[in-house]
C-alpha angles and dihedrals in degrees: 000000000000116000107213140114112273121201115203116211096226094048122093118263092246092058118098128196127201123189107223143149115252105218098183145265141252136192120247134220112240088240093059109124134201097264089056096055099080089055090050091052090049090052093053091046093049093050091053091052096050123075096217096066096121114209093351113131110258121231109268139172112260142163118237105213119196109208105167120271092009134067115208128190111205131174112264093226095052119079096186112110092209093064115078138146096226140338132198142154118276094229090063090072109102104179143005124221121202114190110233093198094054113022093197092070124079136159141184135209118237127203110222099203114004092195092052112065091190093062115108124247126229134212120217118195126202136180128211126199092222119048089210090064094062097072089048093053092047092047092049092050091049091051091052090048093050093049090048091050090050091053091050090048091052091052091052097039098090093046092047092047091050090050097048095040091056093047100061122093133175112236138171113234109229103177145276135264129202109228132186099224135047091225110060128190119270092251094057096105094048092047091050092050090051091051092047091053092046089051091050092051091048092049093051090049092051091046091055091047095048095045090202102107095145094056098044106037096095097044116111120250124229132163136151131238129190100076128114115315094020109135091208096050093095095058107019136047094198143152122201122220132194108297088210092064112064090159116116129152107261137135092004094305115131112236137158117284120251122238123191134186131203117271090242091061117104114274095249115171123198114199118235137194106293092182095070116123107252099174111118140176110245107207121190109204131183095272105004146033121235131199110208124190112215088194097059095024091229140113105252098180135023124179129176119225090242089063094050113088102179145352126209142177127222117262098207096017095053093170090064130078138168145181133220119224138169118271107222091197093061135059131186129038096336100054100118128080128198116209115202125203138177127218131200094253143002092252090058090053089052089052091049092050092048091049092050091049092051092045092051091050093048093047091048091051092049093047092049090058092054115074111196119226107252118219134167135179091263095053112122091221090052090054090050090050092054090049093052090045091051095051096041110125096001128126121271094251093051090045090053092050092050091049092049089049089053092047090055089066092061125087121270093252092051092048092049092048094051091045092052093048093049094047091047090060091050103222114215099207143017091258092054091046090052090050092051093048092050089048093056092041089055091051091047094047091047091053093047091046092061092061096033120122116209122234109281095024123111125216110259096225121141118235091228093058093045115031090182092054094125094055091044092050089048092050090046092053090045091054090050093050091045093051091045092050091047091049092046091049092049092048091047092053091047091050091050091050093048093047095050106035111019114112096219093068121094118216132206121206119211108241095223094067118060103136117121117267129173118234124174132190097213094140093057126088112248095244092056095058110095123208093247092054091052092051092056097055096121098069130083114268090219089064095056105109122171110239118223119226090248093057091046092061108095092195090062094046110026092163089063089069089068088073118091114263124240092246090058093049094050097045096059142281119358113256113251116248129197128222090260090056092053091046089052091049091050092048091049092050093048092047091050091048090052090049090048092053091048091049091050091051091048091048090051091050092048091047091051090048090049092051091049091051090047092052091046090050090048091051095050094047098131137100113258122228110237130359121274110217124219091249091057091046089052090049092053090044090057092047094048093050098040114122114250094016090143096045105034120064114238128212107287096206092050091050091051092049090051090051091051091054093053145269124248109245096224091053098039094106092053090048090053091051090050091051089049093053092046092051092050091050091057101035120041117188120223112259091252093058097044122105117258111269097234116143116246096235091051089056091052090060092062130081119243128213089213094064097112095053091046094049092049092052094048092082092045096055112094092333093178097048113102094225095055101030098083112094105249090346126150092280096051093044092051089049090049091052091050096048093043093051093050093047088056093044097049105040093174094059098026105167125340129179108261098040089087092065092048091050090046092056090051092049091054090062105035146014126283095261093048092045091053091052091048091048090054089049092052094046102041109020096039094035100236092136090076091072092052096053116120094250092054090210092141091053090052090052090051092051089051091049091051090049091051091049090054090046094053102037106025106029097164093054091045092052091047092053092045091050090059092040095244111153123191093253089070094063110007101051093083089048091059099036095048097027089239091301097117097059111017131072116277094238091057092045092050090053090052090051089054091066094032091072090055106036103026124206092349089080091062091057092047094051093045092050092047092049093050094045094049090054096038095115094050092047093051090052090059107093104190139058094243096048093049094049091045091051092048094048103038112018101043095053091055094079124167122231091257093050092051092051092048091049092052090048091053091048091056091054097050128092116182101149095116093048092050091052092048092049092051091054089046091053092054092048092051091048091053092049092049091051093048097046098039117114116255115216097193142335094277093055090045090050092049093050091047090052091050090047090049091050092050092047090050090052091048090046091051091049091049091047090051091050091046091049090050091049092048091048089051091048090049090051091050092047090050090052091050091050090050091051092048094049090047090050093051090049091052092049091050090050091050092052092049091049092050091051090049090050092052090050091051091051092052090050091052091050091053091048091050092052089056096052123093117250096252092054092045091069091055091050092053091052091056097040117117111230127199124225128224092271092055095254120129120252121215115252121251116265118250112249 
């Protein structure tokens, strides 16, 4: 038979066929472990080779056909596709087995029913003619399995996302209390809140009394309740810990250690940092609850449902809730902890409690369907597992000895039965004999396992049916204890042998004992004595201590190298050392330890720098539009490093020209910050229009009512980008912080769909703090917040302006869209709300943002008009509503690199500011006319419309007043500047007049002095006199001959 891949002409291209030999299959007990599998494969292989195998499937030539997601085994001599030996899905394969003795054999384990844990598994064995074909077959099957699992994951992705998005809540961690019982009184939450507030007041009082806030803020807080005068002492044995420190060590999560003092100790309180961010995301999973910190981007607490005993809501404090769970670090009366949280509203607490109730019910239903496999130390299958584990990888002779040793533990009848069966089959070699013995041992253990009672169980036998039940139960217990004692003794001896003689162990000799002792291994078999153990026969056995890997590491324990080594002790006497030698050794060890600490710090710094670079590279993983030359990069480098760049206005025209030439991707965030500072230097908003001056980190400590809408949109924002794709990863948590902070800052807008994409673009280019400042600049300084207001009036105006631009500049396209009743809000609303970020490539969007910080909303109209005009011909060719909308939403965003560059070039050449202003005025006029001419059904409708008109007019009046106030403020500033110039000019004129008068007085004085001089001295005075030229500059005097 030729072993090669055969491609059938009528089969799909994705199908693969492998010519193999199907050896057979066998069902598995659910307790079958990995060390047992090679013996099971050997059993199937042996049965196929013997003629007396009964109904066992004979080895036959087959073709293994991979038809994703199925695997089909068909006879090689049958071409009909409807005839096959078996068929199953590739993802049901749980494990592959490749025989190390014969590389042509391989097998895989198959799950019968993945949803039913009680269903048996099966093992299918194959043989290939060429050993090199086996890895190819296994790799092909794994690829089909992976692709099938991906398809299943895609089908479940939306349901899973909906589940997890609805199970996350923002909470404020209040603190935790250690309680004595898993069922607490109904007033527990209210009592805890009262204690927390009392503790906060006490801490503030102590802080004022101590006057040393700076030195004690970061110290942990611990004090004990439950003493005399404690109102909770009758119901709770509790100790409060710092509510700012939810971190405890549980479920593998690193948290701060807990320290407790006795209740009789003085009630000493140490103040802690009250400014720490305690807002968390409370996630309810399928079988656990997680507490995630958006600030540190880590899971600070994880508790399984099985550890949670009860949940309760406050009676007076209805916006608080908590749950009691087991503390794995404690035992005894105080082994339960109550975690207390606060939500933004009572309705949110009700939703959390309902979600927890449903999650507990669902988890209990799922757990009830899963019956765990029960095993104990006395289980026959467990004994067989340990035997197979012990003989795994050993030689045949050693395997035979271990099996015989195991057989000696069985009863005489069982030993005789196995011996007769094995001899009846006439094994031809030790390996075949071992396989037969293991086969019968597996059958024996399986039979005994069915009637086996686990340790702690009692036989359910009625006394009426068995009058001697007591004696039988006693004998049964005695057999269990006897087997357990025999097993424990055997294991103990094996452990002693392996500790003393096995060559893989490393031993450490105490340096204080180096006298010669004799130690012999007479009780060990010869093949268990390793060479290293024989070479160490002169030391005391009591001084043989196994050395852990940690203690072997000299870098972790440099002082251990000061001890004499074993080689020195065995070679002879220890060399004598002086005090100076020991001091030198200590200095060397200390110096090396210091170097080690420095190297570890440097490694940590380098690792942090590497992670930062990796995250930055991940953020900027997009193709940039246009090439930025080295000259332009140098220009931006000079601008970004220029002194006073945030306080001195730069040339606006030069800045615009630099933007047109390009922006380096790695400095784009810094360029945006520079444009923001320059804009604020030239345009100052009136105080009423400025954003509230609340620090970003103070906003993060508050709870937001918009948390559900934000959490739902996290998974929808840039779902394919690596930085935002991870569920509650660093990217999504940073985005959550940014959106939450802005929703608290701007209460009128709150959170609106579309802001998440704008914030995401900012986060890809800068830090959280910088992105929040830039988001405020976009919303307030550039006026984008108007389009996110609840009334959406600004967005309606923008849609009208875009429609008027199409009407005036692209009439044919406008008429075609109007003919099919397609208004701009159907396709252009996401462009304005997300600033093109939701549909277009990131490189193109980043280039739009470059000009957005200079020109404002006008850039959005320019880009939209250029995109529609460049695809005008294709849009006109579409002759239906569906085809036009599909083209606008799917085809236009898929721009090529050349199309994006051409669009940016057209945008730079356009100027539509006057048209946009005219269209806005036109929209308001049309609205007024429609309100005035509209039919009025009755007085109530008329009153409602008048009220709406009044509200709109008030808003317009307020906007005009704001503009007027800004204009007046600007005029006042200019008038002040003019007055300053005039006053300065008058001062200068007055100074000039005074200087001229002083000059005239000096000239008169000189004339009088010259008249008093004799004639011979007058000539010398004229030689040294300074004369002024016609331009007012002094001329040098003539030199005396």
